[in-house]
N, C-alpha and C positions, 0 to 999 in steps of 0.2 A: 451719615451724609458728610460730604466734604465741604459744602457751601462755597465752591470755587466760583460759580456763576455769580452768586450773591456778591462776594468779594470784588470780582471784576466789575459788576455793576456799580458798587460802591466807589471803586476808583474812578470810573467814568463820571459819577455823580460829583465827586470831588474835583472834577476838572483836570485829572492827571493826563499828561501827554500821551498820545495814542501809542507812541513807541515804548513808553514805560509800561502801559497796560498790556501791550502784546508780549513784551519781554517777561513780565510777571506771570502772564498766563502760561508761557512756555516754561518758566522755571518751575512753577507749581506742578504742571503736567509731568515734567521730568522727575520732580521729587515724589510725586504720587506713584508714578511708575516704578521708581526705585524701591519705594517703601512696600508696595504691593508684591514685589518680587521676592523680598526678604522677610515678609510677614504674612502669615495666613489670614489674619484678622485685620482688614483695612477700616480700622476705627480711628478717625482723627483725633478723638479725645484720649486714646491710649498712647499717642506719640510721646516719648520721653526724651529728655535731653541727650541721653545716649544714643538714641536713634539719629538725632541731628548731628551729633559728633561722628557717628559712623558715615552719614551721608556726606559730610565735609571731607572725610578721610577718603571716601570713594571718589569724590570729585578730584581731589588733589593727587592721589596715588594711582588710582585705576584709570581715570580719564585724563589725567595730567593737565588739568585746567589751571590756568593761571590764577594768581591770588585775586586779581581784579574781577575775574568771573566768579569766583567763589564769594568774594565780598558781596557781589550783586545778588547771588543766591541767598546769602545770609540776610541781606537788607529786605529782599522780598518775603522770606519766610518770617522775619521779625514783624512785618507789617501785617501778614497774613494772620499769624496767630495772635497778635494784638487785636486785630479785627474780631476774631472768634471770641476772645475774652470780653471785649466790649459789648458784644451781642449776647453774651452769656451762653454761648454755644458750647464752649469747653470750660473746665474748671481751672486747669493748670496750664501755664504757658511754658512749653518746652524750650522757648528761646531766651528765656529770662537771663541766663548767664552766658549766652553765646555772644561773643564779641567779634566785630569786624577786626580782621587781622591786618597788620601793616604789610605793604607790599614789599617784596624782595627786589630791589632794583639791580641786583648783581646778575640776575638771570635773564 
């Protein structure tokens, strides 16, 4: 299970802004779709830090997303996986060493 509906409900319960909730829903959907196309086993507990790094690289190099967009995705995934850890739905957090990157203001 992916527990996305539970996570979204939790964001609503916490009183998060509707724009944030909708953005996080979209980001998670995009991540899950990417992960499903690159892995035959869609088990959220099996996602590793290398998968997250590959996804960030995909956003940056393949989709040519700006750093601010990538940072929003990182923030979303960090809160999502933290939620799964808090609820004891997964044992390891693949986002533990993934950092928000400084934006390149020259581009």
